[in-house]
Biopython code that builds the backbone (N, CA, C, O; Angstrom):
import numpy as np
from Bio.PDB.StructureBuilder import StructureBuilder

atoms = [
    (1, "UNK", "N", (41.664, 76.705, -25.199)),
    (1, "UNK", "CA", (41.019, 76.054, -24.608)),
    (1, "UNK", "C", (40.014, 75.017, -25.377)),
    (1, "UNK", "O", (39.498, 75.168, -26.485)),
    (2, "UNK", "N", (39.907, 74.110, -24.624)),
    (2, "UNK", "CA", (39.183, 72.794, -25.676)),
    (2, "UNK", "C", (37.641, 73.230, -25.108)),
    (2, "UNK", "O", (36.943, 73.348, -24.101)),
    (3, "UNK", "N", (37.691, 73.384, -26.699)),
    (3, "UNK", "CA", (35.635, 73.256, -26.386)),
    (3, "UNK", "C", (34.813, 71.855, -26.264)),
    (3, "UNK", "O", (33.612, 71.730, -26.028)),
    (4, "UNK", "N", (35.727, 70.890, -26.474)),
    (4, "UNK", "CA", (34.987, 69.258, -26.247)),
    (4, "UNK", "C", (34.499, 69.217, -25.131)),
    (4, "UNK", "O", (33.303, 69.029, -25.352)),
    (5, "UNK", "N", (34.649, 69.272, -24.030)),
    (5, "UNK", "CA", (33.844, 69.036, -22.609)),
    (5, "UNK", "C", (32.640, 69.758, -22.799)),
    (5, "UNK", "O", (31.799, 69.372, -21.987)),
    (6, "UNK", "N", (32.198, 70.697, -23.584)),
    (6, "UNK", "CA", (31.140, 71.766, -23.683)),
    (6, "UNK", "C", (30.700, 70.851, -24.641)),
    (6, "UNK", "O", (29.954, 70.129, -23.978)),
    (7, "UNK", "N", (30.695, 70.501, -25.589)),
    (7, "UNK", "CA", (30.067, 69.864, -26.553)),
    (7, "UNK", "C", (28.666, 68.832, -25.846)),
    (7, "UNK", "O", (27.489, 69.068, -26.120)),
    (8, "UNK", "N", (29.164, 67.576, -24.819)),
    (8, "UNK", "CA", (27.947, 67.263, -24.393)),
    (8, "UNK", "C", (27.071, 68.263, -23.285)),
    (8, "UNK", "O", (26.050, 67.638, -22.998)),
    (9, "UNK", "N", (27.089, 69.137, -22.807)),
    (9, "UNK", "CA", (26.057, 69.991, -22.311)),
    (9, "UNK", "C", (25.858, 70.627, -23.417)),
    (9, "UNK", "O", (25.961, 71.745, -22.912)),
    (10, "UNK", "N", (25.676, 70.823, -24.405)),
    (10, "UNK", "CA", (25.116, 71.618, -25.117)),
    (10, "UNK", "C", (23.374, 70.193, -25.595)),
    (10, "UNK", "O", (22.148, 70.189, -25.485)),
    (11, "UNK", "N", (24.562, 69.216, -26.141)),
    (11, "UNK", "CA", (23.312, 67.957, -25.916)),
    (11, "UNK", "C", (22.527, 68.431, -25.015)),
    (11, "UNK", "O", (21.500, 69.055, -25.281)),
    (12, "UNK", "N", (23.121, 68.065, -23.348)),
    (12, "UNK", "CA", (22.015, 67.984, -22.449)),
    (12, "UNK", "C", (21.270, 69.050, -22.148)),
    (12, "UNK", "O", (20.380, 68.799, -21.336)),
    (13, "UNK", "N", (21.321, 70.019, -22.477)),
    (13, "UNK", "CA", (20.590, 71.603, -22.889)),
    (13, "UNK", "C", (19.560, 71.513, -23.558)),
    (13, "UNK", "O", (18.440, 71.865, -23.187)),
    (14, "UNK", "N", (19.877, 70.992, -24.695)),
    (14, "UNK", "CA", (18.855, 70.887, -25.857)),
    (14, "UNK", "C", (17.941, 69.671, -25.637)),
    (14, "UNK", "O", (16.813, 69.710, -26.130)),
    (15, "UNK", "N", (18.286, 68.728, -25.025)),
    (15, "UNK", "CA", (17.312, 67.416, -24.226)),
    (15, "UNK", "C", (16.082, 68.318, -23.438)),
    (15, "UNK", "O", (14.888, 68.435, -23.715)),
    (16, "UNK", "N", (16.990, 68.961, -22.221)),
    (16, "UNK", "CA", (15.760, 69.602, -21.135)),
    (16, "UNK", "C", (15.015, 70.423, -22.356)),
    (16, "UNK", "O", (14.098, 69.821, -22.916)),
    (17, "UNK", "N", (15.270, 71.473, -22.716)),
    (17, "UNK", "CA", (14.116, 72.034, -23.870)),
    (17, "UNK", "C", (13.278, 71.491, -24.236)),
    (17, "UNK", "O", (12.102, 71.729, -23.960)),
    (18, "UNK", "N", (13.743, 70.521, -25.039)),
    (18, "UNK", "CA", (12.784, 69.469, -25.736)),
    (18, "UNK", "C", (11.861, 68.745, -25.136)),
    (18, "UNK", "O", (10.752, 68.463, -25.589)),
    (19, "UNK", "N", (12.403, 68.379, -23.911)),
    (19, "UNK", "CA", (11.750, 67.603, -23.050)),
    (19, "UNK", "C", (10.502, 68.546, -22.412)),
    (19, "UNK", "O", (9.349, 68.154, -22.232)),
    (20, "UNK", "N", (11.037, 69.905, -22.113)),
    (20, "UNK", "CA", (10.061, 70.920, -21.662)),
    (20, "UNK", "C", (8.770, 71.403, -22.754)),
    (20, "UNK", "O", (7.649, 71.680, -22.326)),
    (21, "UNK", "N", (9.130, 71.449, -24.209)),
    (21, "UNK", "CA", (8.326, 71.713, -25.050)),
    (21, "UNK", "C", (7.332, 70.529, -25.478)),
    (21, "UNK", "O", (6.279, 70.647, -26.104)),
    (22, "UNK", "N", (7.950, 69.315, -24.966)),
    (22, "UNK", "CA", (7.131, 68.098, -25.231)),
    (22, "UNK", "C", (5.491, 68.121, -24.260)),
    (22, "UNK", "O", (4.302, 68.100, -24.580)),
    (23, "UNK", "N", (6.265, 68.173, -22.952)),
    (23, "UNK", "CA", (5.318, 68.833, -21.964)),
    (23, "UNK", "C", (4.061, 70.194, -22.106)),
    (23, "UNK", "O", (2.997, 70.218, -21.487)),
    (24, "UNK", "N", (4.448, 71.026, -22.882)),
    (24, "UNK", "CA", (3.395, 71.940, -23.282)),
    (24, "UNK", "C", (2.803, 71.431, -24.360)),
    (24, "UNK", "O", (1.586, 71.329, -24.203)),
    (25, "UNK", "N", (3.279, 70.995, -25.615)),
    (25, "UNK", "CA", (2.732, 70.233, -26.697)),
    (25, "UNK", "C", (1.855, 69.354, -26.553)),
    (25, "UNK", "O", (1.634, 68.805, -27.632)),
    (26, "UNK", "N", (1.188, 68.918, -25.646)),
    (26, "UNK", "CA", (0.130, 67.741, -24.945)),
    (26, "UNK", "C", (-0.155, 66.997, -26.335)),
    (26, "UNK", "O", (-0.381, 65.790, -26.414)),
    (27, "UNK", "N", (-0.116, 67.862, -27.399)),
    (27, "UNK", "CA", (-1.065, 66.829, -28.265)),
    (27, "UNK", "C", (0.251, 66.156, -29.655)),
    (27, "UNK", "O", (-0.095, 65.489, -30.629)),
    (28, "UNK", "N", (1.376, 66.481, -29.415)),
    (28, "UNK", "CA", (2.920, 66.504, -29.922)),
    (28, "UNK", "C", (2.492, 66.733, -31.359)),
    (28, "UNK", "O", (2.671, 65.708, -32.016)),
    (29, "UNK", "N", (2.084, 67.539, -31.932)),
    (29, "UNK", "CA", (2.153, 68.161, -33.175)),
    (29, "UNK", "C", (2.847, 69.292, -33.564)),
    (29, "UNK", "O", (2.808, 69.918, -34.624)),
    (30, "UNK", "N", (3.290, 69.411, -32.868)),
    (30, "UNK", "CA", (4.647, 70.337, -33.362)),
    (30, "UNK", "C", (4.614, 72.226, -33.103)),
    (30, "UNK", "O", (5.476, 73.099, -33.203)),
    (31, "UNK", "N", (2.917, 72.227, -32.676)),
    (31, "UNK", "CA", (2.558, 73.720, -32.131)),
    (31, "UNK", "C", (2.262, 73.698, -31.033)),
    (31, "UNK", "O", (1.857, 72.675, -30.481)),
    (32, "UNK", "N", (2.352, 74.462, -30.642)),
    (32, "UNK", "CA", (1.684, 75.320, -29.257)),
    (32, "UNK", "C", (0.418, 75.982, -29.166)),
    (32, "UNK", "O", (0.313, 77.180, -29.429)),
    (33, "UNK", "N", (-0.399, 75.384, -28.865)),
    (33, "UNK", "CA", (-1.617, 76.372, -28.618)),
    (33, "UNK", "C", (-1.816, 77.415, -27.409)),
    (33, "UNK", "O", (-1.094, 77.170, -26.443)),
    (34, "UNK", "N", (-2.658, 78.530, -27.282)),
    (34, "UNK", "CA", (-2.701, 78.971, -26.127)),
    (34, "UNK", "C", (-3.425, 78.461, -25.270)),
    (34, "UNK", "O", (-3.195, 78.815, -24.114)),
    (35, "UNK", "N", (-4.471, 77.529, -25.486)),
    (35, "UNK", "CA", (-4.917, 76.558, -24.469)),
    (35, "UNK", "C", (-3.468, 75.452, -23.705)),
    (35, "UNK", "O", (-3.385, 75.141, -22.516)),
    (36, "UNK", "N", (-2.410, 75.025, -24.912)),
    (36, "UNK", "CA", (-1.593, 74.253, -24.109)),
    (36, "UNK", "C", (-0.856, 75.351, -23.370)),
    (36, "UNK", "O", (-0.597, 75.187, -22.178)),
    (37, "UNK", "N", (-0.630, 76.059, -23.772)),
    (37, "UNK", "CA", (0.139, 77.078, -22.896)),
    (37, "UNK", "C", (-0.056, 78.057, -21.589)),
    (37, "UNK", "O", (0.648, 78.612, -20.745)),
    (38, "UNK", "N", (-1.571, 77.917, -21.971)),
    (38, "UNK", "CA", (-1.857, 78.091, -20.368)),
    (38, "UNK", "C", (-1.640, 77.492, -19.277)),
    (38, "UNK", "O", (-1.075, 77.891, -18.258)),
    (39, "UNK", "N", (-2.273, 76.177, -19.609)),
    (39, "UNK", "CA", (-2.021, 74.617, -18.955)),
    (39, "UNK", "C", (-0.704, 74.672, -18.217)),
    (39, "UNK", "O", (-0.743, 74.285, -17.049)),
    (40, "UNK", "N", (0.311, 75.035, -18.637)),
    (40, "UNK", "CA", (2.147, 75.315, -18.384)),
    (40, "UNK", "C", (1.570, 76.651, -17.730)),
    (40, "UNK", "O", (0.946, 76.323, -16.721)),
    (41, "UNK", "N", (1.547, 77.736, -17.878)),
    (41, "UNK", "CA", (2.283, 78.879, -17.157)),
    (41, "UNK", "C", (0.095, 80.022, -17.203)),
    (41, "UNK", "O", (-0.400, 80.839, -17.979)),
    (42, "UNK", "N", (-0.292, 79.481, -16.192)),
    (42, "UNK", "CA", (-1.438, 80.233, -15.875)),
    (42, "UNK", "C", (-1.424, 81.349, -15.891)),
    (42, "UNK", "O", (-2.459, 81.882, -15.490)),
    (43, "UNK", "N", (-0.313, 82.241, -16.336)),
    (43, "UNK", "CA", (-0.050, 83.527, -15.922)),
    (43, "UNK", "C", (-0.260, 84.222, -17.716)),
    (43, "UNK", "O", (-0.244, 85.446, -17.841)),
    (44, "UNK", "N", (-0.414, 83.467, -18.778)),
    (44, "UNK", "CA", (-0.419, 84.032, -19.754)),
    (44, "UNK", "C", (-1.559, 84.614, -20.204)),
    (44, "UNK", "O", (-2.668, 84.090, -20.096)),
    (45, "UNK", "N", (-1.328, 85.774, -20.752)),
    (45, "UNK", "CA", (-2.731, 86.225, -21.395)),
    (45, "UNK", "C", (-2.636, 86.065, -23.142)),
    (45, "UNK", "O", (-1.744, 85.617, -23.862)),
    (46, "UNK", "N", (-3.646, 86.503, -23.369)),
    (46, "UNK", "CA", (-3.620, 86.595, -24.655)),
    (46, "UNK", "C", (-2.972, 87.435, -25.699)),
    (46, "UNK", "O", (-2.666, 87.128, -26.851)),
    (47, "UNK", "N", (-2.802, 88.730, -24.959)),
    (47, "UNK", "CA", (-1.775, 89.318, -25.444)),
    (47, "UNK", "C", (-0.122, 88.981, -25.493)),
    (47, "UNK", "O", (0.718, 89.272, -26.344)),
    (48, "UNK", "N", (-0.010, 88.256, -24.240)),
    (48, "UNK", "CA", (1.572, 87.158, -24.092)),
    (48, "UNK", "C", (1.257, 86.238, -25.550)),
    (48, "UNK", "O", (2.067, 86.129, -26.470)),
    (49, "UNK", "N", (0.414, 85.855, -25.528)),
    (49, "UNK", "CA", (0.889, 84.874, -26.595)),
    (49, "UNK", "C", (0.649, 85.513, -28.263)),
    (49, "UNK", "O", (0.795, 84.896, -29.318)),
    (50, "UNK", "N", (0.344, 86.573, -28.111)),
    (50, "UNK", "CA", (0.412, 87.605, -29.701)),
    (50, "UNK", "C", (1.664, 88.036, -29.567)),
    (50, "UNK", "O", (2.055, 88.224, -30.719)),
    (51, "UNK", "N", (2.587, 88.323, -28.759)),
    (51, "UNK", "CA", (3.349, 88.809, -29.109)),
    (51, "UNK", "C", (4.621, 87.523, -29.267)),
    (51, "UNK", "O", (5.613, 87.840, -29.923)),
    (52, "UNK", "N", (4.575, 86.335, -28.764)),
    (52, "UNK", "CA", (5.090, 85.461, -28.951)),
    (52, "UNK", "C", (4.799, 84.969, -30.678)),
    (52, "UNK", "O", (5.576, 84.795, -31.617)),
    (53, "UNK", "N", (3.596, 84.878, -30.573)),
    (53, "UNK", "CA", (3.469, 84.261, -32.264)),
    (53, "UNK", "C", (3.667, 85.167, -33.243)),
    (53, "UNK", "O", (2.657, 85.579, -33.814)),
    (54, "UNK", "N", (4.397, 85.452, -33.476)),
    (54, "UNK", "CA", (5.203, 86.210, -34.435)),
    (54, "UNK", "C", (5.064, 86.331, -35.574)),
    (54, "UNK", "O", (5.254, 87.462, -36.022)),
    (55, "UNK", "N", (4.589, 84.977, -36.745)),
    (55, "UNK", "CA", (4.253, 84.768, -37.693)),
    (55, "UNK", "C", (2.258, 84.764, -37.761)),
    (55, "UNK", "O", (1.683, 84.607, -38.838)),
    (56, "UNK", "N", (1.536, 84.949, -36.522)),
    (56, "UNK", "CA", (0.346, 85.259, -36.659)),
    (56, "UNK", "C", (-0.545, 84.275, -36.518)),
    (56, "UNK", "O", (-1.692, 84.534, -36.152)),
    (57, "UNK", "N", (-0.014, 82.614, -36.873)),
    (57, "UNK", "CA", (-0.658, 81.952, -37.277)),
    (57, "UNK", "C", (-1.968, 81.218, -36.325)),
    (57, "UNK", "O", (-2.877, 80.466, -36.677)),
    (58, "UNK", "N", (-1.551, 81.904, -34.744)),
    (58, "UNK", "CA", (-2.157, 81.252, -33.695)),
    (58, "UNK", "C", (-1.998, 80.228, -33.315)),
    (58, "UNK", "O", (-2.898, 79.593, -32.765)),
    (59, "UNK", "N", (-0.812, 79.780, -33.498)),
    (59, "UNK", "CA", (0.369, 78.671, -32.879)),
    (59, "UNK", "C", (1.360, 78.927, -32.375)),
    (59, "UNK", "O", (1.433, 80.154, -32.302)),
    (60, "UNK", "N", (2.397, 78.359, -31.871)),
    (60, "UNK", "CA", (3.660, 79.050, -31.295)),
    (60, "UNK", "C", (4.441, 77.752, -31.682)),
    (60, "UNK", "O", (4.290, 76.673, -31.108)),
    (61, "UNK", "N", (5.431, 78.025, -32.895)),
    (61, "UNK", "CA", (6.430, 76.684, -33.454)),
    (61, "UNK", "C", (7.696, 76.627, -32.146)),
    (61, "UNK", "O", (7.713, 77.429, -31.212)),
    (62, "UNK", "N", (8.352, 75.896, -32.267)),
    (62, "UNK", "CA", (9.447, 75.489, -30.751)),
    (62, "UNK", "C", (9.893, 76.984, -31.366)),
    (62, "UNK", "O", (9.956, 77.903, -30.549)),
    (63, "UNK", "N", (10.126, 77.198, -32.419)),
    (63, "UNK", "CA", (11.289, 78.319, -32.782)),
    (63, "UNK", "C", (10.545, 79.861, -31.841)),
    (63, "UNK", "O", (11.111, 80.607, -31.042)),
    (64, "UNK", "N", (9.378, 79.881, -32.259)),
    (64, "UNK", "CA", (8.556, 81.158, -31.244)),
    (64, "UNK", "C", (8.529, 81.245, -30.170)),
    (64, "UNK", "O", (8.532, 82.340, -29.608)),
    (65, "UNK", "N", (8.482, 79.713, -29.330)),
    (65, "UNK", "CA", (8.474, 79.415, -28.275)),
    (65, "UNK", "C", (9.889, 79.923, -27.374)),
    (65, "UNK", "O", (9.791, 80.539, -26.313)),
    (66, "UNK", "N", (11.132, 79.565, -27.971)),
    (66, "UNK", "CA", (12.467, 79.724, -27.813)),
    (66, "UNK", "C", (12.396, 80.920, -27.774)),
    (66, "UNK", "O", (12.527, 81.432, -26.662)),
    (67, "UNK", "N", (12.224, 81.582, -28.653)),
    (67, "UNK", "CA", (12.716, 83.509, -29.010)),
    (67, "UNK", "C", (11.676, 84.336, -27.969)),
    (67, "UNK", "O", (11.720, 85.513, -27.611)),
    (68, "UNK", "N", (10.586, 83.108, -27.571)),
    (68, "UNK", "CA", (10.110, 84.225, -26.402)),
    (68, "UNK", "C", (10.656, 84.161, -24.915)),
    (68, "UNK", "O", (10.832, 85.129, -24.175)),
    (69, "UNK", "N", (10.849, 83.055, -24.679)),
    (69, "UNK", "CA", (11.974, 82.938, -23.855)),
    (69, "UNK", "C", (12.643, 83.922, -23.759)),
    (69, "UNK", "O", (12.632, 84.966, -23.107)),
    (70, "UNK", "N", (13.460, 83.274, -24.784)),
    (70, "UNK", "CA", (14.641, 84.417, -24.566)),
    (70, "UNK", "C", (14.342, 85.598, -24.050)),
    (70, "UNK", "O", (14.791, 86.172, -23.057)),
    (71, "UNK", "N", (13.429, 85.946, -24.926)),
    (71, "UNK", "CA", (13.519, 87.517, -25.199)),
    (71, "UNK", "C", (12.279, 87.990, -23.703)),
    (71, "UNK", "O", (11.748, 89.095, -23.589)),
    (72, "UNK", "N", (12.126, 87.045, -22.934)),
    (72, "UNK", "CA", (10.953, 87.570, -21.562)),
    (72, "UNK", "C", (9.819, 87.572, -21.631)),
    (72, "UNK", "O", (9.161, 87.945, -20.659)),
    (73, "UNK", "N", (9.331, 87.239, -22.571)),
    (73, "UNK", "CA", (8.113, 87.230, -22.925)),
    (73, "UNK", "C", (7.518, 85.755, -22.120)),
    (73, "UNK", "O", (6.460, 85.589, -21.512)),
    (74, "UNK", "N", (8.095, 85.264, -22.257)),
    (74, "UNK", "CA", (7.095, 83.595, -21.408)),
    (74, "UNK", "C", (8.381, 83.523, -20.576)),
    (74, "UNK", "O", (9.369, 84.246, -20.698)),
    (75, "UNK", "N", (8.175, 82.437, -19.639)),
    (75, "UNK", "CA", (8.872, 82.271, -18.520)),
    (75, "UNK", "C", (9.880, 80.848, -18.956)),
    (75, "UNK", "O", (9.518, 79.872, -19.612)),
    (76, "UNK", "N", (10.999, 81.068, -18.457)),
    (76, "UNK", "CA", (11.538, 80.170, -19.339)),
    (76, "UNK", "C", (12.019, 78.733, -18.462)),
    (76, "UNK", "O", (12.899, 77.933, -18.778)),
    (77, "UNK", "N", (11.300, 78.719, -17.505)),
    (77, "UNK", "CA", (11.216, 78.018, -16.182)),
    (77, "UNK", "C", (9.627, 77.456, -16.031)),
    (77, "UNK", "O", (8.719, 78.287, -16.062)),
    (78, "UNK", "N", (9.312, 75.979, -15.862)),
    (78, "UNK", "CA", (8.013, 75.387, -15.835)),
    (78, "UNK", "C", (7.598, 75.548, -14.058)),
    (78, "UNK", "O", (6.518, 75.135, -13.636)),
]
sb = StructureBuilder()
sb.init_structure("model")
sb.init_model(0)
sb.init_chain("A")
sb.init_seg("    ")
for serial, (resi, resn, name, xyz) in enumerate(atoms, 1):
    if name == "N":
        sb.init_residue(resn, " ", resi, " ")
    sb.init_atom(name, np.array(xyz, "f"), 0.0, 1.0, " ", f" {name:<3s}", serial, name[0])
structure = sb.get_structure()
């Protein structure tokens, strides 16, 4: 099986995730605050945000957001 056709799909999927993240990170500082997240997902609670904020710094990194989506803590779709 040749994997070459799958490589462009990986880039397209990554670009879609990055675009969604920039729509959430409105000040484009690379961190997502509770306020930025609630502006997109109004059902997010403080407890949900805390679960996703694994390093307890009060913001979500791109990696934390991706992990929270994968774990079902934060919805994948906006």
